[in-house]
PDB file of the backbone (N, CA, C, O) and the ligand in Angstrom, with CONECT records:
HET     ZN  A 101       1
ATOM      1  N   MET A   1      -1.666  -4.593   4.948  1.00  0.00           N
ATOM      2  CA  MET A   1      -1.908  -3.730   6.108  1.00  0.00           C
ATOM      3  C   MET A   1      -3.066  -2.779   5.820  1.00  0.00           C
ATOM      4  O   MET A   1      -3.381  -2.481   4.668  1.00  0.00           O
ATOM      5  N   ASP A   2      -3.673  -2.323   6.873  1.00  0.00           N
ATOM      6  CA  ASP A   2      -4.851  -1.453   6.766  1.00  0.00           C
ATOM      7  C   ASP A   2      -4.416  -0.036   6.372  1.00  0.00           C
ATOM      8  O   ASP A   2      -3.576   0.578   7.028  1.00  0.00           O
ATOM      9  N   PHE A   3      -5.011   0.464   5.281  1.00  0.00           N
ATOM     10  CA  PHE A   3      -4.608   1.787   4.790  1.00  0.00           C
ATOM     11  C   PHE A   3      -4.888   2.890   5.807  1.00  0.00           C
ATOM     12  O   PHE A   3      -4.222   3.925   5.792  1.00  0.00           O
ATOM     13  N   SER A   4      -5.860   2.684   6.685  1.00  0.00           N
ATOM     14  CA  SER A   4      -6.154   3.704   7.698  1.00  0.00           C
ATOM     15  C   SER A   4      -4.995   3.889   8.673  1.00  0.00           C
ATOM     16  O   SER A   4      -4.929   4.891   9.384  1.00  0.00           O
ATOM     17  N   CYS A   5      -4.086   2.922   8.702  1.00  0.00           N
ATOM     18  CA  CYS A   5      -2.919   3.016   9.587  1.00  0.00           C
ATOM     19  C   CYS A   5      -1.732   3.695   8.915  1.00  0.00           C
ATOM     20  O   CYS A   5      -0.658   3.796   9.509  1.00  0.00           O
ATOM     21  N   SER A   6      -1.912   4.154   7.702  1.00  0.00           N
ATOM     22  CA  SER A   6      -0.803   4.776   6.983  1.00  0.00           C
ATOM     23  C   SER A   6      -0.881   6.294   7.084  1.00  0.00           C
ATOM     24  O   SER A   6      -1.948   6.870   7.292  1.00  0.00           O
ATOM     25  N   TRP A   7       0.270   6.916   6.933  1.00  0.00           N
ATOM     26  CA  TRP A   7       0.321   8.377   6.969  1.00  0.00           C
ATOM     27  C   TRP A   7       1.436   8.848   6.028  1.00  0.00           C
ATOM     28  O   TRP A   7       2.562   8.355   6.103  1.00  0.00           O
ATOM     29  N   PRO A   8       1.123   9.797   5.145  1.00  0.00           N
ATOM     30  CA  PRO A   8       2.154  10.229   4.190  1.00  0.00           C
ATOM     31  C   PRO A   8       3.259  11.048   4.850  1.00  0.00           C
ATOM     32  O   PRO A   8       3.021  11.783   5.809  1.00  0.00           O
ATOM     33  N   TYR A   9       4.447  10.908   4.328  1.00  0.00           N
ATOM     34  CA  TYR A   9       5.587  11.630   4.889  1.00  0.00           C
ATOM     35  C   TYR A   9       6.551  11.970   3.757  1.00  0.00           C
ATOM     36  O   TYR A   9       6.421  11.468   2.640  1.00  0.00           O
ATOM     37  N   ASP A  10       7.498  12.812   4.059  1.00  0.00           N
ATOM     38  CA  ASP A  10       8.634  13.067   3.168  1.00  0.00           C
ATOM     39  C   ASP A  10       9.912  12.943   3.981  1.00  0.00           C
ATOM     40  O   ASP A  10       9.912  13.110   5.201  1.00  0.00           O
ATOM     41  N   TRP A  11      10.993  12.647   3.286  1.00  0.00           N
ATOM     42  CA  TRP A  11      12.304  12.721   3.940  1.00  0.00           C
ATOM     43  C   TRP A  11      12.792  14.148   3.868  1.00  0.00           C
ATOM     44  O   TRP A  11      12.689  14.801   2.830  1.00  0.00           O
ATOM     45  N   MET A  12      13.322  14.626   4.968  1.00  0.00           N
ATOM     46  CA  MET A  12      13.957  15.929   4.945  1.00  0.00           C
ATOM     47  C   MET A  12      15.315  15.788   5.615  1.00  0.00           C
ATOM     48  O   MET A  12      15.426  15.794   6.841  1.00  0.00           O
ATOM     49  N   GLN A  13      16.334  15.663   4.795  1.00  0.00           N
ATOM     50  CA  GLN A  13      17.710  15.477   5.268  1.00  0.00           C
ATOM     51  C   GLN A  13      17.799  14.350   6.299  1.00  0.00           C
ATOM     52  O   GLN A  13      18.428  14.488   7.348  1.00  0.00           O
ATOM     53  N   GLY A  14      17.153  13.239   5.968  1.00  0.00           N
ATOM     54  CA  GLY A  14      17.259  12.055   6.808  1.00  0.00           C
ATOM     55  C   GLY A  14      16.255  11.995   7.939  1.00  0.00           C
ATOM     56  O   GLY A  14      16.174  10.990   8.645  1.00  0.00           O
ATOM     57  N   ASP A  15      15.491  13.057   8.120  1.00  0.00           N
ATOM     58  CA  ASP A  15      14.460  13.047   9.148  1.00  0.00           C
ATOM     59  C   ASP A  15      13.087  12.911   8.505  1.00  0.00           C
ATOM     60  O   ASP A  15      12.928  13.126   7.304  1.00  0.00           O
ATOM     61  N   LEU A  16      12.103  12.554   9.311  1.00  0.00           N
ATOM     62  CA  LEU A  16      10.741  12.392   8.816  1.00  0.00           C
ATOM     63  C   LEU A  16      10.011  13.723   8.852  1.00  0.00           C
ATOM     64  O   LEU A  16       9.994  14.411   9.873  1.00  0.00           O
ATOM     65  N   PHE A  17       9.410  14.074   7.726  1.00  0.00           N
ATOM     66  CA  PHE A  17       8.644  15.313   7.673  1.00  0.00           C
ATOM     67  C   PHE A  17       7.183  14.980   7.367  1.00  0.00           C
ATOM     68  O   PHE A  17       6.884  14.297   6.388  1.00  0.00           O
ATOM     69  N   PHE A  18       6.289  15.468   8.208  1.00  0.00           N
ATOM     70  CA  PHE A  18       4.847  15.267   8.003  1.00  0.00           C
ATOM     71  C   PHE A  18       4.183  16.600   7.680  1.00  0.00           C
ATOM     72  O   PHE A  18       4.414  17.603   8.355  1.00  0.00           O
ATOM     73  N   GLN A  19       3.364  16.595   6.648  1.00  0.00           N
ATOM     74  CA  GLN A  19       2.593  17.812   6.333  1.00  0.00           C
ATOM     75  C   GLN A  19       1.677  18.180   7.498  1.00  0.00           C
ATOM     76  O   GLN A  19       1.487  19.355   7.811  1.00  0.00           O
ATOM     77  N   ASP A  20       1.115  17.152   8.132  1.00  0.00           N
ATOM     78  CA  ASP A  20       0.248  17.355   9.289  1.00  0.00           C
ATOM     79  C   ASP A  20       0.516  16.252  10.305  1.00  0.00           C
ATOM     80  O   ASP A  20       0.826  15.119   9.938  1.00  0.00           O
ATOM     81  N   CYS A  21       0.396  16.592  11.572  1.00  0.00           N
ATOM     82  CA  CYS A  21       0.478  15.570  12.611  1.00  0.00           C
ATOM     83  C   CYS A  21      -0.838  14.802  12.653  1.00  0.00           C
ATOM     84  O   CYS A  21      -1.902  15.421  12.679  1.00  0.00           O
ATOM     85  N   PRO A  22      -0.795  13.465  12.660  1.00  0.00           N
ATOM     86  CA  PRO A  22      -2.048  12.703  12.705  1.00  0.00           C
ATOM     87  C   PRO A  22      -2.771  12.813  14.044  1.00  0.00           C
ATOM     88  O   PRO A  22      -3.944  12.453  14.144  1.00  0.00           O
ATOM     89  N   PHE A  23      -2.092  13.301  15.062  1.00  0.00           N
ATOM     90  CA  PHE A  23      -2.689  13.326  16.399  1.00  0.00           C
ATOM     91  C   PHE A  23      -3.228  14.700  16.790  1.00  0.00           C
ATOM     92  O   PHE A  23      -4.316  14.801  17.358  1.00  0.00           O
ATOM     93  N   CYS A  24      -2.475  15.755  16.491  1.00  0.00           N
ATOM     94  CA  CYS A  24      -2.906  17.080  16.964  1.00  0.00           C
ATOM     95  C   CYS A  24      -3.132  18.068  15.821  1.00  0.00           C
ATOM     96  O   CYS A  24      -3.476  19.225  16.063  1.00  0.00           O
ATOM     97  N   ASP A  25      -2.938  17.613  14.557  1.00  0.00           N
ATOM     98  CA  ASP A  25      -3.187  18.441  13.374  1.00  0.00           C
ATOM     99  C   ASP A  25      -2.217  19.618  13.215  1.00  0.00           C
ATOM    100  O   ASP A  25      -2.447  20.509  12.397  1.00  0.00           O
ATOM    101  N   GLU A  26      -1.154  19.616  13.984  1.00  0.00           N
ATOM    102  CA  GLU A  26      -0.096  20.605  13.750  1.00  0.00           C
ATOM    103  C   GLU A  26       0.429  20.421  12.327  1.00  0.00           C
ATOM    104  O   GLU A  26       0.533  19.293  11.845  1.00  0.00           O
ATOM    105  N   SER A  27       0.762  21.528  11.651  1.00  0.00           N
ATOM    106  CA  SER A  27       1.263  21.408  10.286  1.00  0.00           C
ATOM    107  C   SER A  27       2.784  21.507  10.249  1.00  0.00           C
ATOM    108  O   SER A  27       3.407  22.102  11.129  1.00  0.00           O
ATOM    109  N   SER A  28       3.363  20.914   9.216  1.00  0.00           N
ATOM    110  CA  SER A  28       4.806  20.958   8.980  1.00  0.00           C
ATOM    111  C   SER A  28       5.598  20.477  10.194  1.00  0.00           C
ATOM    112  O   SER A  28       6.308  21.249  10.838  1.00  0.00           O
ATOM    113  N   VAL A  29       5.462  19.200  10.488  1.00  0.00           N
ATOM    114  CA  VAL A  29       6.119  18.627  11.662  1.00  0.00           C
ATOM    115  C   VAL A  29       7.352  17.837  11.215  1.00  0.00           C
ATOM    116  O   VAL A  29       7.256  16.922  10.397  1.00  0.00           O
ATOM    117  N   LEU A  30       8.495  18.202  11.759  1.00  0.00           N
ATOM    118  CA  LEU A  30       9.734  17.491  11.468  1.00  0.00           C
ATOM    119  C   LEU A  30      10.085  16.620  12.667  1.00  0.00           C
ATOM    120  O   LEU A  30      10.243  17.112  13.784  1.00  0.00           O
ATOM    121  N   VAL A  31      10.205  15.317  12.420  1.00  0.00           N
ATOM    122  CA  VAL A  31      10.537  14.379  13.480  1.00  0.00           C
ATOM    123  C   VAL A  31      11.984  13.948  13.283  1.00  0.00           C
ATOM    124  O   VAL A  31      12.313  13.261  12.316  1.00  0.00           O
ATOM    125  N   VAL A  32      12.837  14.357  14.205  1.00  0.00           N
ATOM    126  CA  VAL A  32      14.247  13.997  14.110  1.00  0.00           C
ATOM    127  C   VAL A  32      14.399  12.520  14.455  1.00  0.00           C
ATOM    128  O   VAL A  32      13.940  12.060  15.501  1.00  0.00           O
ATOM    129  N   THR A  33      15.040  11.802  13.574  1.00  0.00           N
ATOM    130  CA  THR A  33      15.152  10.358  13.756  1.00  0.00           C
ATOM    131  C   THR A  33      16.609   9.920  13.673  1.00  0.00           C
ATOM    132  O   THR A  33      17.484  10.672  13.244  1.00  0.00           O
ATOM    133  N   GLU A  34      16.839   8.690  14.093  1.00  0.00           N
ATOM    134  CA  GLU A  34      18.172   8.114  13.950  1.00  0.00           C
ATOM    135  C   GLU A  34      18.206   7.334  12.638  1.00  0.00           C
ATOM    136  O   GLU A  34      17.302   6.554  12.340  1.00  0.00           O
ATOM    137  N   ALA A  35      19.245   7.556  11.877  1.00  0.00           N
ATOM    138  CA  ALA A  35      19.353   6.931  10.551  1.00  0.00           C
ATOM    139  C   ALA A  35      19.234   5.412  10.649  1.00  0.00           C
ATOM    140  O   ALA A  35      18.585   4.781   9.815  1.00  0.00           O
ATOM    141  N   GLU A  36      19.856   4.835  11.658  1.00  0.00           N
ATOM    142  CA  GLU A  36      19.838   3.375  11.783  1.00  0.00           C
ATOM    143  C   GLU A  36      18.419   2.866  12.041  1.00  0.00           C
ATOM    144  O   GLU A  36      18.009   1.843  11.493  1.00  0.00           O
ATOM    145  N   LYS A  37      17.677   3.589  12.880  1.00  0.00           N
ATOM    146  CA  LYS A  37      16.295   3.199  13.167  1.00  0.00           C
ATOM    147  C   LYS A  37      15.441   3.255  11.902  1.00  0.00           C
ATOM    148  O   LYS A  37      14.609   2.380  11.662  1.00  0.00           O
ATOM    149  N   MET A  38      15.659   4.293  11.102  1.00  0.00           N
ATOM    150  CA  MET A  38      14.866   4.447   9.878  1.00  0.00           C
ATOM    151  C   MET A  38      15.227   3.382   8.849  1.00  0.00           C
ATOM    152  O   MET A  38      14.368   2.914   8.102  1.00  0.00           O
ATOM    153  N   LYS A  39      16.483   3.010   8.817  1.00  0.00           N
ATOM    154  CA  LYS A  39      16.915   1.943   7.902  1.00  0.00           C
ATOM    155  C   LYS A  39      16.211   0.640   8.285  1.00  0.00           C
ATOM    156  O   LYS A  39      15.704  -0.075   7.421  1.00  0.00           O
ATOM    157  N   LEU A  40      16.182   0.340   9.577  1.00  0.00           N
ATOM    158  CA  LEU A  40      15.524  -0.883  10.038  1.00  0.00           C
ATOM    159  C   LEU A  40      14.023  -0.813   9.778  1.00  0.00           C
ATOM    160  O   LEU A  40      13.411  -1.814   9.404  1.00  0.00           O
ATOM    161  N   ALA A  41      13.425   0.364   9.975  1.00  0.00           N
ATOM    162  CA  ALA A  41      11.989   0.517   9.740  1.00  0.00           C
ATOM    163  C   ALA A  41      11.653   0.226   8.279  1.00  0.00           C
ATOM    164  O   ALA A  41      10.633  -0.389   7.971  1.00  0.00           O
ATOM    165  N   ARG A  42      12.522   0.675   7.397  1.00  0.00           N
ATOM    166  CA  ARG A  42      12.295   0.423   5.976  1.00  0.00           C
ATOM    167  C   ARG A  42      12.418  -1.059   5.649  1.00  0.00           C
ATOM    168  O   ARG A  42      11.883  -1.532   4.647  1.00  0.00           O
ATOM    169  N   GLU A  43      13.127  -1.781   6.504  1.00  0.00           N
ATOM    170  CA  GLU A  43      13.252  -3.235   6.316  1.00  0.00           C
ATOM    171  C   GLU A  43      12.139  -3.988   7.038  1.00  0.00           C
ATOM    172  O   GLU A  43      12.101  -5.219   7.019  1.00  0.00           O
ATOM    173  N   GLY A  44      11.223  -3.238   7.681  1.00  0.00           N
ATOM    174  CA  GLY A  44      10.065  -3.863   8.292  1.00  0.00           C
ATOM    175  C   GLY A  44      10.181  -4.126   9.780  1.00  0.00           C
ATOM    176  O   GLY A  44       9.392  -4.888  10.339  1.00  0.00           O
ATOM    177  N   PHE A  45      11.163  -3.498  10.434  1.00  0.00           N
ATOM    178  CA  PHE A  45      11.286  -3.658  11.879  1.00  0.00           C
ATOM    179  C   PHE A  45      10.531  -2.538  12.579  1.00  0.00           C
ATOM    180  O   PHE A  45      10.574  -1.379  12.165  1.00  0.00           O
ATOM    181  N   LYS A  46       9.842  -2.911  13.646  1.00  0.00           N
ATOM    182  CA  LYS A  46       9.048  -1.945  14.397  1.00  0.00           C
ATOM    183  C   LYS A  46       9.942  -0.925  15.082  1.00  0.00           C
ATOM    184  O   LYS A  46      10.991  -1.270  15.627  1.00  0.00           O
ATOM    185  N   THR A  47       9.519   0.335  15.050  1.00  0.00           N
ATOM    186  CA  THR A  47      10.268   1.374  15.751  1.00  0.00           C
ATOM    187  C   THR A  47       9.291   2.402  16.312  1.00  0.00           C
ATOM    188  O   THR A  47       8.108   2.400  15.970  1.00  0.00           O
ATOM    189  N   HIS A  48       9.793   3.270  17.170  1.00  0.00           N
ATOM    190  CA  HIS A  48       8.942   4.283  17.787  1.00  0.00           C
ATOM    191  C   HIS A  48       9.541   5.655  17.546  1.00  0.00           C
ATOM    192  O   HIS A  48      10.759   5.832  17.590  1.00  0.00           O
ATOM    193  N   VAL A  49       8.679   6.618  17.293  1.00  0.00           N
ATOM    194  CA  VAL A  49       9.112   8.008  17.297  1.00  0.00           C
ATOM    195  C   VAL A  49       8.135   8.783  18.166  1.00  0.00           C
ATOM    196  O   VAL A  49       6.993   8.367  18.359  1.00  0.00           O
ATOM    197  N   VAL A  50       8.594   9.915  18.688  1.00  0.00           N
ATOM    198  CA  VAL A  50       7.743  10.793  19.494  1.00  0.00           C
ATOM    199  C   VAL A  50       7.528  12.075  18.712  1.00  0.00           C
ATOM    200  O   VAL A  50       8.482  12.728  18.290  1.00  0.00           O
ATOM    201  N   MET A  51       6.273  12.426  18.524  1.00  0.00           N
ATOM    202  CA  MET A  51       5.966  13.646  17.782  1.00  0.00           C
ATOM    203  C   MET A  51       6.426  14.852  18.604  1.00  0.00           C
ATOM    204  O   MET A  51       6.105  14.944  19.789  1.00  0.00           O
ATOM    205  N   PRO A  52       7.162  15.763  18.001  1.00  0.00           N
ATOM    206  CA  PRO A  52       7.664  16.922  18.757  1.00  0.00           C
ATOM    207  C   PRO A  52       6.559  17.914  19.136  1.00  0.00           C
ATOM    208  O   PRO A  52       6.706  18.682  20.086  1.00  0.00           O
ATOM    209  N   CYS A  53       5.461  17.891  18.387  1.00  0.00           N
ATOM    210  CA  CYS A  53       4.381  18.864  18.604  1.00  0.00           C
ATOM    211  C   CYS A  53       3.547  18.517  19.834  1.00  0.00           C
ATOM    212  O   CYS A  53       3.290  19.380  20.673  1.00  0.00           O
ATOM    213  N   CYS A  54       3.124  17.257  19.946  1.00  0.00           N
ATOM    214  CA  CYS A  54       2.193  16.866  21.008  1.00  0.00           C
ATOM    215  C   CYS A  54       2.747  15.733  21.882  1.00  0.00           C
ATOM    216  O   CYS A  54       2.073  15.268  22.801  1.00  0.00           O
ATOM    217  N   HIS A  55       3.971  15.294  21.593  1.00  0.00           N
ATOM    218  CA  HIS A  55       4.643  14.247  22.359  1.00  0.00           C
ATOM    219  C   HIS A  55       3.896  12.910  22.307  1.00  0.00           C
ATOM    220  O   HIS A  55       4.101  12.039  23.153  1.00  0.00           O
ATOM    221  N   GLU A  56       3.042  12.765  21.317  1.00  0.00           N
ATOM    222  CA  GLU A  56       2.351  11.495  21.121  1.00  0.00           C
ATOM    223  C   GLU A  56       3.347  10.482  20.567  1.00  0.00           C
ATOM    224  O   GLU A  56       4.143  10.789  19.680  1.00  0.00           O
ATOM    225  N   LYS A  57       3.284   9.271  21.109  1.00  0.00           N
ATOM    226  CA  LYS A  57       4.195   8.223  20.635  1.00  0.00           C
ATOM    227  C   LYS A  57       3.588   7.526  19.429  1.00  0.00           C
ATOM    228  O   LYS A  57       2.449   7.062  19.469  1.00  0.00           O
ATOM    229  N   LEU A  58       4.358   7.461  18.370  1.00  0.00           N
ATOM    230  CA  LEU A  58       3.920   6.801  17.153  1.00  0.00           C
ATOM    231  C   LEU A  58       4.724   5.523  16.990  1.00  0.00           C
ATOM    232  O   LEU A  58       5.950   5.559  16.882  1.00  0.00           O
ATOM    233  N   THR A  59       4.035   4.404  16.974  1.00  0.00           N
ATOM    234  CA  THR A  59       4.685   3.124  16.744  1.00  0.00           C
ATOM    235  C   THR A  59       4.637   2.831  15.253  1.00  0.00           C
ATOM    236  O   THR A  59       3.563   2.678  14.672  1.00  0.00           O
ATOM    237  N   ILE A  60       5.789   2.757  14.654  1.00  0.00           N
ATOM    238  CA  ILE A  60       5.892   2.538  13.208  1.00  0.00           C
ATOM    239  C   ILE A  60       6.230   1.073  12.955  1.00  0.00           C
ATOM    240  O   ILE A  60       7.241   0.556  13.429  1.00  0.00           O
ATOM    241  N   LEU A  61       5.356   0.425  12.196  1.00  0.00           N
ATOM    242  CA  LEU A  61       5.597  -0.979  11.861  1.00  0.00           C
ATOM    243  C   LEU A  61       6.479  -1.097  10.628  1.00  0.00           C
ATOM    244  O   LEU A  61       7.293  -2.013  10.510  1.00  0.00           O
ATOM    245  N   GLN A  62       6.299  -0.147   9.709  1.00  0.00           N
ATOM    246  CA  GLN A  62       7.086  -0.172   8.481  1.00  0.00           C
ATOM    247  C   GLN A  62       7.045   1.197   7.822  1.00  0.00           C
ATOM    248  O   GLN A  62       6.111   1.973   8.022  1.00  0.00           O
ATOM    249  N   ILE A  63       8.064   1.475   7.042  1.00  0.00           N
ATOM    250  CA  ILE A  63       8.101   2.705   6.246  1.00  0.00           C
ATOM    251  C   ILE A  63       8.331   2.311   4.801  1.00  0.00           C
ATOM    252  O   ILE A  63       9.279   1.589   4.492  1.00  0.00           O
ATOM    253  N   ASP A  64       7.466   2.782   3.914  1.00  0.00           N
ATOM    254  CA  ASP A  64       7.753   2.581   2.494  1.00  0.00           C
ATOM    255  C   ASP A  64       8.074   3.927   1.860  1.00  0.00           C
ATOM    256  O   ASP A  64       8.325   4.897   2.575  1.00  0.00           O
ATOM    257  N   ASP A  65       8.071   4.005   0.552  1.00  0.00           N
ATOM    258  CA  ASP A  65       8.524   5.233  -0.102  1.00  0.00           C
ATOM    259  C   ASP A  65       7.591   6.413   0.141  1.00  0.00           C
ATOM    260  O   ASP A  65       8.012   7.566   0.046  1.00  0.00           O
ATOM    261  N   ASP A  66       6.334   6.135   0.451  1.00  0.00           N
ATOM    262  CA  ASP A  66       5.349   7.207   0.571  1.00  0.00           C
ATOM    263  C   ASP A  66       4.709   7.324   1.945  1.00  0.00           C
ATOM    264  O   ASP A  66       4.280   8.404   2.350  1.00  0.00           O
ATOM    265  N   TYR A  67       4.647   6.208   2.660  1.00  0.00           N
ATOM    266  CA  TYR A  67       3.867   6.181   3.898  1.00  0.00           C
ATOM    267  C   TYR A  67       4.632   5.546   5.048  1.00  0.00           C
ATOM    268  O   TYR A  67       5.467   4.660   4.862  1.00  0.00           O
ATOM    269  N   VAL A  68       4.318   6.031   6.239  1.00  0.00           N
ATOM    270  CA  VAL A  68       4.660   5.266   7.430  1.00  0.00           C
ATOM    271  C   VAL A  68       3.411   4.456   7.800  1.00  0.00           C
ATOM    272  O   VAL A  68       2.284   4.926   7.642  1.00  0.00           O
ATOM    273  N   TRP A  69       3.623   3.261   8.283  1.00  0.00           N
ATOM    274  CA  TRP A  69       2.524   2.366   8.658  1.00  0.00           C
ATOM    275  C   TRP A  69       2.572   2.169  10.161  1.00  0.00           C
ATOM    276  O   TRP A  69       3.553   1.656  10.699  1.00  0.00           O
ATOM    277  N   ALA A  70       1.509   2.579  10.836  1.00  0.00           N
ATOM    278  CA  ALA A  70       1.474   2.540  12.294  1.00  0.00           C
ATOM    279  C   ALA A  70       0.708   1.309  12.780  1.00  0.00           C
ATOM    280  O   ALA A  70       0.103   0.580  11.994  1.00  0.00           O
ATOM    281  N   ASP A  71       0.752   1.099  14.105  1.00  0.00           N
ATOM    282  CA  ASP A  71       0.067  -0.057  14.694  1.00  0.00           C
ATOM    283  C   ASP A  71      -1.384   0.267  15.044  1.00  0.00           C
ATOM    284  O   ASP A  71      -2.088  -0.562  15.621  1.00  0.00           O
ATOM    285  N   ARG A  72      -1.828   1.471  14.694  1.00  0.00           N
ATOM    286  CA  ARG A  72      -3.223   1.854  14.972  1.00  0.00           C
ATOM    287  C   ARG A  72      -3.671   2.833  13.900  1.00  0.00           C
ATOM    288  O   ARG A  72      -2.834   3.465  13.256  1.00  0.00           O
ATOM    289  N   PRO A  73      -4.974   2.970  13.698  1.00  0.00           N
ATOM    290  CA  PRO A  73      -5.461   3.870  12.659  1.00  0.00           C
ATOM    291  C   PRO A  73      -5.061   5.316  12.922  1.00  0.00           C
ATOM    292  O   PRO A  73      -5.208   5.820  14.036  1.00  0.00           O
ATOM    293  N   LEU A  74      -4.557   5.974  11.893  1.00  0.00           N
ATOM    294  CA  LEU A  74      -4.185   7.378  11.996  1.00  0.00           C
ATOM    295  C   LEU A  74      -5.173   8.271  11.291  1.00  0.00           C
ATOM    296  O   LEU A  74      -5.252   9.469  11.565  1.00  0.00           O
ATOM    297  N   ARG A  75      -5.933   7.683  10.373  1.00  0.00           N
ATOM    298  CA  ARG A  75      -6.901   8.462   9.605  1.00  0.00           C
ATOM    299  C   ARG A  75      -8.252   8.403  10.273  1.00  0.00           C
ATOM    300  O   ARG A  75      -8.666   7.366  10.793  1.00  0.00           O
ATOM    301  N   LYS A  76      -8.947   9.558  10.251  1.00  0.00           N
ATOM    302  CA  LYS A  76     -10.251   9.623  10.899  1.00  0.00           C
ATOM    303  C   LYS A  76     -11.336   9.226   9.903  1.00  0.00           C
ATOM    304  O   LYS A  76     -12.517   9.214  10.249  1.00  0.00           O
TER     305      LYS A  76
HETATM  306 ZN    ZN A 101       1.188  16.420  17.110  1.00  0.00          ZN2+
END
């Protein structure tokens, strides 16, 4: 997959935590997720989350230990 489509994240009590939003540059963004959706994402199933800061829809193709992988470039 294209590295430009990746974005670093951390887990915070089962939710996705981003140091910065890839869309609006808001800092410290916590995206509340469903555990089952995240489990499937880690297995490579496509899922969607909505950023709470700018309501931008992020399509996640996969989640690994360090990055979420989106269907479009997130890095400028
Ligand atoms: Zn945002």
